[in-house]
N, CA, C and O atoms as a GROMACS GRO file, in nm:
protein
  616
    1ARG      N    1   0.038  -0.090  -0.018
    1ARG     CA    2   0.008   0.008   0.014
    1ARG      C    3   0.111   0.083   0.024
    1ARG      O    4   0.154   0.098  -0.090
    2GLU      N    5   0.181   0.145   0.105
    2GLU     CA    6   0.264   0.211   0.056
    2GLU      C    7   0.327   0.276  -0.043
    2GLU      O    8   0.331   0.397  -0.068
    3GLY      N    9   0.392   0.151  -0.116
    3GLY     CA   10   0.479   0.176  -0.278
    3GLY      C   11   0.365   0.285  -0.333
    3GLY      O   12   0.376   0.401  -0.372
    4ALA      N   13   0.245   0.191  -0.318
    4ALA     CA   14   0.158   0.242  -0.434
    4ALA      C   15   0.104   0.407  -0.402
    4ALA      O   16   0.061   0.485  -0.487
    5GLN      N   17   0.118   0.428  -0.288
    5GLN     CA   18   0.099   0.607  -0.270
    5GLN      C   19   0.206   0.608  -0.329
    5GLN      O   20   0.190   0.604  -0.451
    6GLU      N   21   0.357   0.613  -0.283
    6GLU     CA   22   0.410   0.653  -0.284
    6GLU      C   23   0.492   0.690  -0.514
    6GLU      O   24   0.564   0.765  -0.580
    7ALA      N   25   0.395   0.562  -0.525
    7ALA     CA   26   0.410   0.601  -0.670
    7ALA      C   27   0.284   0.706  -0.721
    7ALA      O   28   0.311   0.816  -0.770
    8ALA      N   29   0.197   0.676  -0.709
    8ALA     CA   30   0.102   0.766  -0.731
    8ALA      C   31   0.100   0.907  -0.680
    8ALA      O   32   0.012   0.988  -0.709
    9GLY      N   33   0.241   0.940  -0.575
    9GLY     CA   34   0.274   1.098  -0.558
    9GLY      C   35   0.185   1.133  -0.440
    9GLY      O   36   0.168   1.252  -0.412
   10GLU      N   37   0.127   1.038  -0.369
   10GLU     CA   38   0.011   1.032  -0.250
   10GLU      C   39   0.102   1.040  -0.119
   10GLU      O   40   0.122   0.938  -0.054
   11ALA      N   41   0.140   1.126  -0.093
   11ALA     CA   42   0.226   1.118   0.078
   11ALA      C   43   0.112   1.143   0.228
   11ALA      O   44   0.059   1.233   0.293
   12ARG      N   45   0.123   1.022   0.223
   12ARG     CA   46   0.038   0.994   0.383
   12ARG      C   47   0.085   0.996   0.519
   12ARG      O   48   0.070   0.893   0.584
   13PRO      N   49   0.147   1.106   0.579
   13PRO     CA   50   0.251   1.078   0.664
   13PRO      C   51   0.109   1.042   0.769
   13PRO      O   52  -0.008   1.076   0.781
   14SER      N   53   0.218   0.940   0.838
   14SER     CA   54   0.191   0.851   0.960
   14SER      C   55   0.123   0.978   1.096
   14SER      O   56   0.170   1.092   1.097
   15GLN      N   57   0.036   0.946   1.176
   15GLN     CA   58   0.075   1.028   1.298
   15GLN      C   59   0.190   1.063   1.423
   15GLN      O   60   0.250   1.159   1.472
   16THR      N   61   0.178   0.940   1.436
   16THR     CA   62   0.363   0.931   1.467
   16THR      C   63   0.450   0.951   1.387
   16THR      O   64   0.563   0.973   1.431
   17GLN      N   65   0.430   0.951   1.260
   17GLN     CA   66   0.560   1.097   1.195
   17GLN      C   67   0.516   1.184   1.189
   17GLN      O   68   0.605   1.255   1.142
   18ARG      N   69   0.394   1.268   1.209
   18ARG     CA   70   0.348   1.402   1.268
   18ARG      C   71   0.417   1.443   1.340
   18ARG      O   72   0.468   1.555   1.346
   19LEU      N   73   0.430   1.331   1.423
   19LEU     CA   74   0.483   1.391   1.576
   19LEU      C   75   0.611   1.403   1.615
   19LEU      O   76   0.659   1.476   1.701
   20VAL      N   77   0.678   1.299   1.519
   20VAL     CA   78   0.876   1.333   1.490
   20VAL      C   79   0.837   1.492   1.478
   20VAL      O   80   0.845   1.581   1.562
   21ALA      N   81   0.790   1.495   1.337
   21ALA     CA   82   0.789   1.611   1.295
   21ALA      C   83   0.774   1.737   1.377
   21ALA      O   84   0.840   1.840   1.364
   22HIS      N   85   0.706   1.720   1.438
   22HIS     CA   86   0.641   1.801   1.539
   22HIS      C   87   0.775   1.843   1.644
   22HIS      O   88   0.806   1.958   1.674
   23THR      N   89   0.830   1.744   1.680
   23THR     CA   90   0.946   1.758   1.795
   23THR      C   91   1.052   1.786   1.737
   23THR      O   92   1.130   1.828   1.822
   24LEU      N   93   1.100   1.785   1.630
   24LEU     CA   94   1.223   1.807   1.495
   24LEU      C   95   1.126   1.980   1.526
   24LEU      O   96   1.174   2.046   1.617
   25ARG      N   97   1.049   2.018   1.482
   25ARG     CA   98   1.034   2.158   1.517
   25ARG      C   99   1.049   2.236   1.629
   25ARG      O  100   1.077   2.356   1.633
   26ASN      N  101   1.029   2.156   1.724
   26ASN     CA  102   1.054   2.204   1.874
   26ASN      C  103   1.129   2.219   1.909
   26ASN      O  104   1.139   2.294   2.006
   27LEU      N  105   1.263   2.139   1.840
   27LEU     CA  106   1.405   2.186   1.832
   27LEU      C  107   1.476   2.256   1.727
   27LEU      O  108   1.594   2.234   1.701
   28HIS      N  109   1.406   2.337   1.670
   28HIS     CA  110   1.470   2.365   1.614
   28HIS      C  111   1.573   2.344   1.483
   28HIS      O  112   1.671   2.405   1.440
   29LEU      N  113   1.508   2.242   1.450
   29LEU     CA  114   1.634   2.187   1.353
   29LEU      C  115   1.549   2.168   1.200
   29LEU      O  116   1.454   2.100   1.163
   30PRO      N  117   1.625   2.248   1.148
   30PRO     CA  118   1.580   2.218   0.976
   30PRO      C  119   1.573   2.092   0.915
   30PRO      O  120   1.662   2.008   0.930
   31PHE      N  121   1.444   2.068   0.826
   31PHE     CA  122   1.429   1.958   0.777
   31PHE      C  123   1.292   1.996   0.686
   31PHE      O  124   1.214   2.087   0.715
   32ARG      N  125   1.279   1.901   0.564
   32ARG     CA  126   1.190   1.846   0.522
   32ARG      C  127   1.093   1.759   0.517
   32ARG      O  128   1.131   1.671   0.593
   33GLU      N  129   1.004   1.733   0.481
   33GLU     CA  130   0.936   1.609   0.521
   33GLU      C  131   0.889   1.583   0.398
   33GLU      O  132   0.904   1.663   0.306
   34GLU      N  133   0.829   1.469   0.384
   34GLU     CA  134   0.831   1.331   0.245
   34GLU      C  135   0.921   1.420   0.152
   34GLU      O  136   0.863   1.468   0.055
   35ALA      N  137   1.044   1.448   0.167
   35ALA     CA  138   1.153   1.430   0.109
   35ALA      C  139   1.168   1.352  -0.022
   35ALA      O  140   1.136   1.239   0.014
   36CYS      N  141   1.198   1.345  -0.158
   36CYS     CA  142   1.271   1.280  -0.244
   36CYS      C  143   1.422   1.288  -0.313
   36CYS      O  144   1.483   1.365  -0.386
   37ASP      N  145   1.446   1.150  -0.239
   37ASP     CA  146   1.515   1.143  -0.310
   37ASP      C  147   1.595   1.122  -0.484
   37ASP      O  148   1.590   1.009  -0.535
   38ALA      N  149   1.638   1.193  -0.532
   38ALA     CA  150   1.666   1.252  -0.708
   38ALA      C  151   1.737   1.087  -0.736
   38ALA      O  152   1.681   1.029  -0.828
   39ALA      N  153   1.842   1.012  -0.672
   39ALA     CA  154   1.917   0.939  -0.750
   39ALA      C  155   1.828   0.784  -0.708
   39ALA      O  156   1.828   0.720  -0.813
   40SER      N  157   1.777   0.726  -0.630
   40SER     CA  158   1.681   0.640  -0.606
   40SER      C  159   1.475   0.681  -0.579
   40SER      O  160   1.379   0.615  -0.539
   41ALA      N  161   1.492   0.790  -0.617
   41ALA     CA  162   1.305   0.800  -0.621
   41ALA      C  163   1.292   0.735  -0.501
   41ALA      O  164   1.191   0.666  -0.513
   42TYR      N  165   1.340   0.719  -0.391
   42TYR     CA  166   1.280   0.684  -0.254
   42TYR      C  167   1.215   0.790  -0.149
   42TYR      O  168   1.329   0.823  -0.114
   43SER      N  169   1.164   0.842  -0.098
   43SER     CA  170   1.078   0.891  -0.064
   43SER      C  171   1.100   0.870   0.098
   43SER      O  172   1.072   0.771   0.167
   44LEU      N  173   1.182   1.047   0.148
   44LEU     CA  174   1.226   1.018   0.307
   44LEU      C  175   1.113   1.054   0.390
   44LEU      O  176   1.028   1.103   0.316
   45ASP      N  177   1.090   1.053   0.458
   45ASP     CA  178   0.984   1.029   0.572
   45ASP      C  179   1.014   1.198   0.602
   45ASP      O  180   0.942   1.298   0.600
   46LEU      N  181   1.143   1.175   0.629
   46LEU     CA  182   1.176   1.341   0.707
   46LEU      C  183   1.348   1.351   0.684
   46LEU      O  184   1.435   1.269   0.715
   47LEU      N  185   1.364   1.506   0.604
   47LEU     CA  186   1.527   1.472   0.508
   47LEU      C  187   1.595   1.577   0.639
   47LEU      O  188   1.512   1.667   0.652
   48LEU      N  189   1.670   1.591   0.704
   48LEU     CA  190   1.756   1.683   0.809
   48LEU      C  191   1.857   1.774   0.703
   48LEU      O  192   1.908   1.708   0.613
   49ASP      N  193   1.888   1.913   0.707
   49ASP     CA  194   1.995   1.952   0.641
   49ASP      C  195   2.124   1.875   0.685
   49ASP      O  196   2.138   1.810   0.788
   50ALA      N  197   2.204   1.893   0.597
   50ALA     CA  198   2.347   1.832   0.654
   50ALA      C  199   2.416   1.902   0.737
   50ALA      O  200   2.495   1.834   0.802
   51ARG      N  201   2.415   2.002   0.756
   51ARG     CA  202   2.412   2.163   0.804
   51ARG      C  203   2.391   2.168   0.966
   51ARG      O  204   2.462   2.227   1.048
   52SER      N  205   2.243   2.069   0.994
   52SER     CA  206   2.230   2.071   1.100
   52SER      C  207   2.254   2.062   1.238
   52SER      O  208   2.271   1.947   1.277
   53PRO      N  209   2.262   2.158   1.332
   53PRO     CA  210   2.329   2.243   1.451
   53PRO      C  211   2.368   2.041   1.496
   53PRO      O  212   2.489   2.024   1.488
   54LEU      N  213   2.317   1.949   1.523
   54LEU     CA  214   2.358   1.815   1.571
   54LEU      C  215   2.465   1.695   1.466
   54LEU      O  216   2.508   1.580   1.478
   55ALA      N  217   2.472   1.816   1.358
   55ALA     CA  218   2.522   1.706   1.260
   55ALA      C  219   2.704   1.661   1.252
   55ALA      O  220   2.786   1.726   1.317
   56PRO      N  221   2.723   1.605   1.211
   56PRO     CA  222   2.904   1.529   1.192
   56PRO      C  223   2.967   1.626   1.167
   56PRO      O  224   2.904   1.702   1.093
   57PRO      N  225   3.117   1.680   1.210
   57PRO     CA  226   3.170   1.739   1.182
   57PRO      C  227   3.264   1.723   1.039
   57PRO      O  228   3.303   1.610   1.009
   58PRO      N  229   3.292   1.816   0.969
   58PRO     CA  230   3.290   1.812   0.817
   58PRO      C  231   3.351   1.699   0.776
   58PRO      O  232   3.325   1.650   0.666
   59ALA      N  233   3.465   1.629   0.887
   59ALA     CA  234   3.479   1.468   0.786
   59ALA      C  235   3.414   1.342   0.782
   59ALA      O  236   3.438   1.228   0.743
   60LYS      N  237   3.302   1.421   0.848
   60LYS     CA  238   3.210   1.244   0.877
   60LYS      C  239   3.076   1.286   0.807
   60LYS      O  240   2.984   1.205   0.797
   61ALA      N  241   3.061   1.496   0.726
   61ALA     CA  242   2.958   1.473   0.707
   61ALA      C  243   2.927   1.380   0.595
   61ALA      O  244   2.999   1.319   0.515
   62ALA      N  245   2.744   1.391   0.619
   62ALA     CA  246   2.672   1.333   0.471
   62ALA      C  247   2.634   1.444   0.388
   62ALA      O  248   2.552   1.532   0.415
   63PRO      N  249   2.714   1.428   0.271
   63PRO     CA  250   2.679   1.498   0.181
   63PRO      C  251   2.545   1.554   0.148
   63PRO      O  252   2.506   1.669   0.125
   64ALA      N  253   2.474   1.410   0.153
   64ALA     CA  254   2.295   1.399   0.164
   64ALA      C  255   2.186   1.441   0.245
   64ALA      O  256   2.065   1.440   0.219
   65GLY      N  257   2.264   1.489   0.378
   65GLY     CA  258   2.175   1.513   0.468
   65GLY      C  259   2.143   1.390   0.539
   65GLY      O  260   2.188   1.287   0.487
   66TRP      N  261   2.053   1.373   0.683
   66TRP     CA  262   2.054   1.319   0.741
   66TRP      C  263   1.832   1.250   0.703
   66TRP      O  264   1.732   1.321   0.700
   67ALA      N  265   1.846   1.069   0.681
   67ALA     CA  266   1.709   1.086   0.640
   67ALA      C  267   1.648   1.014   0.783
   67ALA      O  268   1.685   0.903   0.823
   68VAL      N  269   1.588   1.065   0.822
   68VAL     CA  270   1.515   0.993   0.975
   68VAL      C  271   1.386   0.960   0.890
   68VAL      O  272   1.306   1.024   0.822
   69GLU      N  273   1.411   0.786   0.939
   69GLU     CA  274   1.264   0.691   0.835
   69GLU      C  275   1.183   0.674   1.023
   69GLU      O  276   1.237   0.635   1.126
   70VAL      N  277   1.051   0.718   1.000
   70VAL     CA  278   0.984   0.621   1.115
   70VAL      C  279   0.913   0.527   1.041
   70VAL      O  280   0.830   0.525   0.951
   71ASP      N  281   0.999   0.423   1.138
   71ASP     CA  282   0.908   0.288   1.085
   71ASP      C  283   0.793   0.248   1.196
   71ASP      O  284   0.824   0.228   1.313
   72GLY      N  285   0.655   0.237   1.148
   72GLY     CA  286   0.619   0.171   1.204
   72GLY      C  287   0.604  -0.016   1.202
   72GLY      O  288   0.694  -0.097   1.185
   73PRO      N  289   0.448  -0.044   1.228
   73PRO     CA  290   0.440  -0.219   1.227
   73PRO      C  291   0.456  -0.214   1.081
   73PRO      O  292   0.559  -0.276   1.055
   74PRO      N  293   0.420  -0.182   1.009
   74PRO     CA  294   0.427  -0.276   0.891
   74PRO      C  295   0.554  -0.285   0.816
   74PRO      O  296   0.567  -0.362   0.721
   75HIS      N  297   0.694  -0.167   0.878
   75HIS     CA  298   0.796  -0.194   0.856
   75HIS      C  299   0.899  -0.312   0.910
   75HIS      O  300   1.022  -0.321   0.902
   76PHE      N  301   0.762  -0.428   0.990
   76PHE     CA  302   0.865  -0.514   1.069
   76PHE      C  303   0.758  -0.677   0.988
   76PHE      O  304   0.668  -0.690   0.906
   77LEU      N  305   0.834  -0.760   1.067
   77LEU     CA  306   0.751  -0.890   1.033
   77LEU      C  307   0.615  -0.895   1.146
   77LEU      O  308   0.572  -0.797   1.206
   78LEU      N  309   0.586  -0.967   1.151
   78LEU     CA  310   0.507  -0.974   1.231
   78LEU      C  311   0.516  -1.048   1.339
   78LEU      O  312   0.540  -1.168   1.335
   79GLY      N  313   0.490  -0.959   1.482
   79GLY     CA  314   0.535  -1.015   1.588
   79GLY      C  315   0.631  -1.024   1.627
   79GLY      O  316   0.656  -1.107   1.714
   80SER      N  317   0.763  -0.905   1.558
   80SER     CA  318   0.903  -0.888   1.616
   80SER      C  319   0.948  -0.820   1.523
   80SER      O  320   0.912  -0.798   1.408
   81ARG      N  321   1.078  -0.773   1.620
   81ARG     CA  322   1.125  -0.618   1.556
   81ARG      C  323   1.214  -0.650   1.446
   81ARG      O  324   1.267  -0.542   1.419
   82THR      N  325   1.260  -0.741   1.364
   82THR     CA  326   1.299  -0.729   1.273
   82THR      C  327   1.266  -0.667   1.124
   82THR      O  328   1.176  -0.726   1.065
   83ALA      N  329   1.316  -0.576   1.068
   83ALA     CA  330   1.297  -0.506   0.944
   83ALA      C  331   1.212  -0.566   0.841
   83ALA      O  332   1.150  -0.545   0.946
   84THR      N  333   1.143  -0.617   0.746
   84THR     CA  334   1.115  -0.664   0.652
   84THR      C  335   1.218  -0.608   0.534
   84THR      O  336   1.278  -0.501   0.526
   85GLY      N  337   1.215  -0.726   0.445
   85GLY     CA  338   1.314  -0.717   0.351
   85GLY      C  339   1.302  -0.573   0.270
   85GLY      O  340   1.394  -0.496   0.244
   86SER      N  341   1.160  -0.558   0.238
   86SER     CA  342   1.204  -0.401   0.176
   86SER      C  343   1.239  -0.292   0.237
   86SER      O  344   1.268  -0.192   0.173
   87THR      N  345   1.241  -0.295   0.403
   87THR     CA  346   1.280  -0.173   0.480
   87THR      C  347   1.418  -0.236   0.469
   87THR      O  348   1.466  -0.124   0.452
   88ALA      N  349   1.474  -0.278   0.466
   88ALA     CA  350   1.618  -0.336   0.529
   88ALA      C  351   1.678  -0.299   0.370
   88ALA      O  352   1.779  -0.233   0.347
   89LEU      N  353   1.618  -0.338   0.304
   89LEU     CA  354   1.697  -0.272   0.174
   89LEU      C  355   1.707  -0.122   0.150
   89LEU      O  356   1.806  -0.057   0.114
   90LYS      N  357   1.584  -0.080   0.176
   90LYS     CA  358   1.585   0.040   0.137
   90LYS      C  359   1.691   0.117   0.247
   90LYS      O  360   1.778   0.190   0.199
   91ARG      N  361   1.684   0.100   0.385
   91ARG     CA  362   1.799   0.142   0.509
   91ARG      C  363   1.964   0.127   0.443
   91ARG      O  364   2.060   0.191   0.488
   92ARG      N  365   1.973   0.024   0.325
   92ARG     CA  366   2.095   0.037   0.250
   92ARG      C  367   2.126   0.071   0.156
   92ARG      O  368   2.245   0.099   0.139
   93HIS      N  369   2.026   0.084   0.046
   93HIS     CA  370   2.042   0.194  -0.063
   93HIS      C  371   2.074   0.304   0.007
   93HIS      O  372   2.187   0.348  -0.012
   94LEU      N  373   1.970   0.391   0.121
   94LEU     CA  374   2.019   0.500   0.177
   94LEU      C  375   2.139   0.554   0.214
   94LEU      O  376   2.183   0.660   0.168
   95THR      N  377   2.210   0.468   0.318
   95THR     CA  378   2.361   0.454   0.340
   95THR      C  379   2.443   0.449   0.245
   95THR      O  380   2.550   0.502   0.277
   96ALA      N  381   2.440   0.403   0.126
   96ALA     CA  382   2.511   0.309   0.024
   96ALA      C  383   2.509   0.481  -0.030
   96ALA      O  384   2.612   0.544  -0.053
   97LEU      N  385   2.357   0.544  -0.044
   97LEU     CA  386   2.356   0.710  -0.173
   97LEU      C  387   2.427   0.796  -0.044
   97LEU      O  388   2.383   0.910  -0.055
   98GLY      N  389   2.506   0.789   0.058
   98GLY     CA  390   2.534   0.889   0.163
   98GLY      C  391   2.463   0.965   0.282
   98GLY      O  392   2.507   1.057   0.351
   99TYR      N  393   2.350   0.907   0.287
   99TYR     CA  394   2.257   0.924   0.392
   99TYR      C  395   2.297   0.874   0.534
   99TYR      O  396   2.343   0.761   0.554
  100HIS      N  397   2.274   0.977   0.638
  100HIS     CA  398   2.296   0.914   0.792
  100HIS      C  399   2.168   0.874   0.828
  100HIS      O  400   2.095   0.956   0.883
  101LEU      N  401   2.124   0.745   0.802
  101LEU     CA  402   2.011   0.719   0.853
  101LEU      C  403   2.011   0.704   0.999
  101LEU      O  404   2.099   0.662   1.074
  102VAL      N  405   1.866   0.759   1.029
  102VAL     CA  406   1.781   0.772   1.156
  102VAL      C  407   1.656   0.701   1.148
  102VAL      O  408   1.563   0.731   1.073
  103SER      N  409   1.659   0.587   1.247
  103SER     CA  410   1.523   0.510   1.209
  103SER      C  411   1.492   0.512   1.390
  103SER      O  412   1.571   0.484   1.480
  104ILE      N  413   1.314   0.564   1.403
  104ILE     CA  414   1.284   0.563   1.490
  104ILE      C  415   1.180   0.491   1.478
  104ILE      O  416   1.073   0.532   1.433
  105PRO      N  417   1.210   0.336   1.531
  105PRO     CA  418   1.128   0.259   1.525
  105PRO      C  419   0.976   0.300   1.641
  105PRO      O  420   0.961   0.384   1.730
  106TYR      N  421   0.894   0.202   1.587
  106TYR     CA  422   0.736   0.268   1.667
  106TYR      C  423   0.772   0.267   1.800
  106TYR      O  424   0.822   0.366   1.854
  107TRP      N  425   0.745   0.135   1.872
  107TRP     CA  426   0.799   0.083   2.039
  107TRP      C  427   0.905   0.185   2.090
  107TRP      O  428   0.867   0.238   2.194
  108GLU      N  429   1.028   0.228   2.047
  108GLU     CA  430   1.112   0.319   2.089
  108GLU      C  431   1.018   0.471   2.117
  108GLU      O  432   1.015   0.526   2.227
  109TRP      N  433   0.945   0.521   1.993
  109TRP     CA  434   0.876   0.620   2.012
  109TRP      C  435   0.743   0.616   2.117
  109TRP      O  436   0.711   0.732   2.145
  110ASP      N  437   0.676   0.538   2.167
  110ASP     CA  438   0.592   0.526   2.261
  110ASP      C  439   0.656   0.537   2.361
  110ASP      O  440   0.637   0.630   2.439
  111ALA      N  441   0.744   0.442   2.381
  111ALA     CA  442   0.834   0.443   2.509
  111ALA      C  443   0.913   0.554   2.517
  111ALA      O  444   1.006   0.526   2.592
  112ALA      N  445   0.924   0.691   2.468
  112ALA     CA  446   1.031   0.798   2.463
  112ALA      C  447   0.947   0.854   2.583
  112ALA      O  448   1.035   0.878   2.666
  113ARG      N  449   0.842   0.884   2.633
  113ARG     CA  450   0.777   0.970   2.692
  113ARG      C  451   0.780   0.941   2.861
  113ARG      O  452   0.768   1.017   2.957
  114GLN      N  453   0.806   0.780   2.850
  114GLN     CA  454   0.880   0.734   2.994
  114GLN      C  455   0.998   0.706   3.044
  114GLN      O  456   1.033   0.650   3.147
  115TRP      N  457   1.091   0.786   2.898
  115TRP     CA  458   1.241   0.812   2.923
  115TRP      C  459   1.278   0.933   2.944
  115TRP      O  460   1.396   0.930   2.979
  116GLY      N  461   1.235   1.047   2.940
  116GLY     CA  462   1.262   1.154   2.997
  116GLY      C  463   1.224   1.220   2.875
  116GLY      O  464   1.274   1.332   2.886
  117GLY      N  465   1.162   1.214   2.766
  117GLY     CA  466   1.123   1.266   2.673
  117GLY      C  467   1.111   1.228   2.518
  117GLY      O  468   1.178   1.134   2.474
  118ARG      N  469   1.003   1.320   2.415
  118ARG     CA  470   1.089   1.271   2.320
  118ARG      C  471   1.188   1.338   2.252
  118ARG      O  472   1.282   1.282   2.196
  119GLU      N  473   1.165   1.492   2.254
  119GLU     CA  474   1.292   1.567   2.248
  119GLU      C  475   1.430   1.511   2.272
  119GLU      O  476   1.524   1.540   2.198
  120ALA      N  477   1.443   1.407   2.404
  120ALA     CA  478   1.594   1.440   2.455
  120ALA      C  479   1.572   1.313   2.373
  120ALA      O  480   1.668   1.291   2.299
  121TYR      N  481   1.448   1.198   2.362
  121TYR     CA  482   1.541   1.078   2.264
  121TYR      C  483   1.514   1.102   2.135
  121TYR      O  484   1.449   1.004   2.097
  122LEU      N  485   1.526   1.167   2.057
  122LEU     CA  486   1.543   1.248   1.924
  122LEU      C  487   1.715   1.309   1.939
  122LEU      O  488   1.796   1.307   1.846
  123VAL      N  489   1.731   1.340   2.023
  123VAL     CA  490   1.826   1.420   1.996
  123VAL      C  491   1.978   1.295   2.016
  123VAL      O  492   2.075   1.289   1.941
  124ARG      N  493   1.950   1.207   2.145
  124ARG     CA  494   2.040   1.132   2.174
  124ARG      C  495   2.020   1.060   2.029
  124ARG      O  496   2.128   1.028   1.978
  125LYS      N  497   1.877   1.018   1.932
  125LYS     CA  498   1.918   0.923   1.839
  125LYS      C  499   2.013   1.044   1.720
  125LYS      O  500   2.058   0.996   1.616
  126LEU      N  501   2.022   1.112   1.734
  126LEU     CA  502   2.080   1.174   1.636
  126LEU      C  503   2.210   1.168   1.662
  126LEU      O  504   2.291   1.108   1.591
  127GLN      N  505   2.245   1.244   1.788
  127GLN     CA  506   2.392   1.206   1.819
  127GLN      C  507   2.474   1.061   1.829
  127GLN      O  508   2.595   1.044   1.816
  128LEU      N  509   2.398   0.986   1.850
  128LEU     CA  510   2.456   0.854   1.832
  128LEU      C  511   2.490   0.821   1.677
  128LEU      O  512   2.591   0.768   1.632
  129GLN      N  513   2.353   0.879   1.596
  129GLN     CA  514   2.464   0.838   1.472
  129GLN      C  515   2.477   0.913   1.410
  129GLN      O  516   2.406   0.913   1.310
  130ARG      N  517   2.592   1.041   1.430
  130ARG     CA  518   2.669   1.140   1.433
  130ARG      C  519   2.817   1.092   1.464
  130ARG      O  520   2.913   1.102   1.388
  131ASP      N  521   2.815   1.039   1.590
  131ASP     CA  522   2.907   0.942   1.622
  131ASP      C  523   2.982   0.816   1.584
  131ASP      O  524   3.097   0.784   1.614
  132ALA      N  525   2.861   0.728   1.489
  132ALA     CA  526   2.868   0.553   1.494
  132ALA      C  527   2.996   0.573   1.370
  132ALA      O  528   3.021   0.644   1.273
  133PRO      N  529   3.018   0.531   1.399
  133PRO     CA  530   3.157   0.504   1.261
  133PRO      C  531   3.087   0.460   1.116
  133PRO      O  532   2.966   0.486   1.118
  134PRO      N  533   3.120   0.417   1.025
  134PRO     CA  534   3.039   0.461   0.912
  134PRO      C  535   3.046   0.275   0.858
  134PRO      O  536   3.147   0.204   0.856
  135LEU      N  537   2.950   0.248   0.833
  135LEU     CA  538   2.904   0.128   0.780
  135LEU      C  539   2.983   0.029   0.662
  135LEU      O  540   2.904   0.022   0.568
  136PRO      N  541   3.098  -0.044   0.632
  136PRO     CA  542   3.132  -0.093   0.509
  136PRO      C  543   3.082  -0.189   0.432
  136PRO      O  544   3.028  -0.298   0.446
  137PRO      N  545   3.133  -0.084   0.308
  137PRO     CA  546   3.013  -0.121   0.195
  137PRO      C  547   3.042  -0.264   0.180
  137PRO      O  548   3.135  -0.338   0.209
  138LEU      N  549   2.920  -0.275   0.118
  138LEU     CA  550   2.853  -0.377   0.118
  138LEU      C  551   2.924  -0.465  -0.041
  138LEU      O  552   2.920  -0.414  -0.154
  139PRO      N  553   2.974  -0.581  -0.014
  139PRO     CA  554   3.099  -0.657  -0.144
  139PRO      C  555   2.967  -0.636  -0.271
  139PRO      O  556   2.855  -0.608  -0.228
  140PRO      N  557   2.982  -0.648  -0.401
  140PRO     CA  558   2.915  -0.608  -0.494
  140PRO      C  559   2.854  -0.789  -0.526
  140PRO      O  560   2.928  -0.880  -0.487
  141TRP      N  561   2.757  -0.814  -0.575
  141TRP     CA  562   2.697  -0.936  -0.602
  141TRP      C  563   2.792  -0.948  -0.743
  141TRP      O  564   2.821  -0.859  -0.823
  142PRO      N  565   2.823  -1.070  -0.743
  142PRO     CA  566   2.918  -1.095  -0.864
  142PRO      C  567   2.776  -1.102  -0.998
  142PRO      O  568   2.673  -1.166  -0.977
  143ARG      N  569   2.798  -1.038  -1.107
  143ARG     CA  570   2.740  -1.074  -1.234
  143ARG      C  571   2.673  -1.177  -1.299
  143ARG      O  572   2.564  -1.195  -1.353
  144HIS      N  573   2.828  -1.274  -1.263
  144HIS     CA  574   2.853  -1.371  -1.351
  144HIS      C  575   2.799  -1.516  -1.277
  144HIS      O  576   2.803  -1.627  -1.331
  145ARG      N  577   2.760  -1.493  -1.171
  145ARG     CA  578   2.682  -1.627  -1.111
  145ARG      C  579   2.530  -1.577  -1.032
  145ARG      O  580   2.493  -1.468  -0.988
  146LYS      N  581   2.471  -1.701  -1.037
  146LYS     CA  582   2.322  -1.654  -1.019
  146LYS      C  583   2.325  -1.698  -0.868
  146LYS      O  584   2.406  -1.776  -0.818
  147PRO      N  585   2.226  -1.636  -0.808
  147PRO     CA  586   2.177  -1.692  -0.637
  147PRO      C  587   2.185  -1.841  -0.624
  147PRO      O  588   2.117  -1.924  -0.684
  148PRO      N  589   2.255  -1.855  -0.559
  148PRO     CA  590   2.190  -2.023  -0.517
  148PRO      C  591   2.060  -2.045  -0.484
  148PRO      O  592   1.995  -1.968  -0.414
  149ARG      N  593   2.006  -2.175  -0.548
  149ARG     CA  594   1.846  -2.211  -0.490
  149ARG      C  595   1.833  -2.310  -0.431
  149ARG      O  596   1.896  -2.415  -0.443
  150PRO      N  597   1.745  -2.282  -0.359
  150PRO     CA  598   1.718  -2.352  -0.223
  150PRO      C  599   1.718  -2.502  -0.274
  150PRO      O  600   1.664  -2.517  -0.384
  151PRO      N  601   1.761  -2.599  -0.220
  151PRO     CA  602   1.740  -2.770  -0.215
  151PRO      C  603   1.595  -2.814  -0.237
  151PRO      O  604   1.514  -2.752  -0.168
  152ARG      N  605   1.540  -2.915  -0.325
  152ARG     CA  606   1.471  -2.949  -0.408
  152ARG      C  607   1.414  -3.015  -0.273
  152ARG      O  608   1.483  -3.068  -0.186
  153PRO      N  609   1.312  -3.006  -0.274
  153PRO     CA  610   1.233  -3.118  -0.151
  153PRO      C  611   1.202  -3.253  -0.245
  153PRO      O  612   1.154  -3.262  -0.358
  154PRO      N  613   1.254  -3.369  -0.139
  154PRO     CA  614   1.265  -3.533  -0.213
  154PRO      C  615   1.104  -3.569  -0.250
  154PRO      O  616   1.075  -3.676  -0.304
   0.00000   0.00000   0.00000
C-alpha cells in the first residue's frame, strides 16, 4: 500500500511521523517532510539538512543529509522487531547513497515519553548516529553467478 501511494505521489504521513516532525520543529532543526531522493526515487519521511546543529564534523558529514525514517508496524515482520526485506533494503540503499540514516521504531517512540521526553530521545538518536563509525560497503554481487537455489524437496 505504501509503495502504491509513493508511486502515485500521494504522501500520507502517519500520526507518529507527524509527531516526530513536530518534535523536530520544537528543537529548531531544519528539515523537509516527504522529500524525494532524486537518485533512487525513494520517499524520505524527514530529511534533515546536513548543516544541522547536530550534524557530524565536516570529515564525517553526509553530503546528502540525514534521512529520518519513522518505522511503524508495517516496517517489521509480524510479531517481531526484525525489519521487513523492503525496509532493510531501503536502509541499505539510503546509507550507500550517503545519507546518515536514523530509524525511529514505533516502540521506541511510544516509550520515549517514559524515558525523559521525546525531544531528548531524538537528540540522543541523532547524536548516536553522528558519532557512529561508517558502515563498511556492501560487497558487489557477482554478475556472472546466479543466486543459490534452495534444495528441492525429496
